[in-house]
C-alpha positions in Angstrom: -71.5 24.7 96.3 -68.3 25.4 98.3 -65.5 23.2 99.8 -64.1 20.1 98.3 -65.3 16.4 97.8 -65.4 13.3 95.7 -67.9 10.9 94.4 -67.3 7.5 93.8 -69.7 5.7 91.4 -71.2 9.0 90.3 -74.1 8.8 88.3 -75.2 5.4 90.0 -78.2 4.7 92.5 -75.0 3.9 94.7 -72.9 7.0 94.7 -70.2 7.2 97.2 -69.8 11.4 98.6 -66.3 11.6 100.4 -66.5 15.3 101.7 -63.2 17.2 102.2 -61.6 15.0 99.8 -59.6 15.8 96.8 -58.2 14.8 93.5 -55.5 15.4 90.8 -54.0 14.1 87.7 -50.7 13.9 86.7 -48.4 11.7 84.3 -51.2 9.1 83.7 -51.9 9.0 87.2 -55.3 10.1 89.0 -54.4 10.8 92.9 -57.2 10.7 95.1 -56.6 12.3 98.6 -59.6 10.8 100.9 -60.5 12.2 104.2 -62.7 10.5 106.8 -61.8 6.8 105.6 -59.3 4.5 107.2 -56.9 2.5 104.7 -58.8 -0.6 105.0 -62.2 1.3 103.7 -60.8 2.8 101.3 -59.0 -0.1 99.4 -62.7 -1.7 99.6 -64.3 1.1 98.1 -61.5 1.9 95.4 -61.4 -1.9 94.6 -64.9 -2.3 93.8 -65.1 -1.4 90.1 -68.3 0.1 90.0 -66.8 2.8 92.1 -63.9 3.7 90.2 -65.7 3.6 86.9 -66.6 6.9 87.3 -64.9 9.5 89.6 -66.1 13.3 89.8 -64.2 16.1 91.9 -65.8 18.7 93.3 -64.4 21.9 94.5 -65.9 24.9 94.9 -68.3 25.7 91.3 -65.8 23.5 89.3 -66.2 19.6 88.4 -63.4 17.3 87.2 -64.8 13.5 86.1 -62.4 10.8 85.9 -63.5 7.6 83.5 -61.6 4.6 83.5 -59.0 4.7 86.3 -59.8 1.2 88.1 -56.2 -0.3 88.7 -54.4 0.7 92.6 -50.9 1.5 91.8 -50.3 3.1 95.7 -52.7 3.5 98.7 -50.9 4.8 102.2 -51.6 7.2 104.8 -50.2 10.2 105.0 -50.9 13.8 107.3 -54.5 12.0 108.4 -55.6 11.2 104.8 -55.4 7.7 102.5 -53.7 8.7 99.2 -54.3 6.5 96.4 -52.9 6.3 93.1 -54.6 4.8 90.2 -54.1 4.3 86.7 -56.2 2.7 83.5 -55.9 -0.6 82.8 -53.5 -1.6 79.8 -55.6 -1.5 76.6 
């Protein structure tokens, strides 16, 4: 495996792979950097709970898995990508 990609709804029959996209976690926030989608498309993808139940970030031979990050706290465009900030719902 090479390159980078995000997989939304990971492990389900409805997986959505976003090639060239990235994820990173810091201070309770999951940051997604989405390539090849518009702001409205990103909102539609990320506001569907089934898509954010399990998010996988594959980069090279590495894989990070994030679960339960379904609350959008920020969504904007920058440098030709859509950037999204997701947090877990408060329990």
